[in-house]
N, C-alpha and C positions, 0 to 999 in steps of 0.2 A: 956210655950214652951220649956224652958230649961229642965224640967222634962221629956218631951217627947223625946227630943234628947238624954238625958242620958239613958232612957229606951231602945230606938232603938239601941244605941251604945252597951249597955250591952247585949241585945238580939242577935245582930249580932255576938258579941264576943263569946257567948255561942254556937251559931249555928255553927260557924267556928270550935270551939273546938269539938263539937259533930261530925261534918263531918270528922275531922281528926281522931277521935277515931274509927269511923265506917270504914274508909279506912284502918287503922291499923289492925282491926279485920279481914277484908276481905283478906288482904295480908297474915296475919298469917294463916288463914284457907287454902289459896291456897298453901302456903309453907308446911303446915302440910299434906295436901293430897298428894303432890308430894313426900315428905319424906316417907309417908306410902306406896305409890305405889312402890317406890324404894326398901323399906325393903321387901315388899311382893315378888317383882321380884327376889331379892337375895335369899330369902328363897325358892322360887320355883326352882331356879337353883341349890341350894344346895341339895334339895330333889331329883331332877332329877339326880344329880351326885351320890348321895348315892344309889339310886335304880339301876343305871347303873353299879355300882361296885358290886352289889349283897349283900352288907352289909345291915343289918337291925338294926335300932336303935329304939327299942320299950321300 
């Protein structure tokens, strides 16, 4: 019986660790997508400003 309790305790501990790692990966992906969208929006504004000036950067 003691071995079963130890096994369940260890299993739940690793399950909790796995859930925490998955949550961190999801948060990191969400932050990465937001940063990328922000960067793309800034690049689009700069491109629009460059074409409005009439300057070409090729």
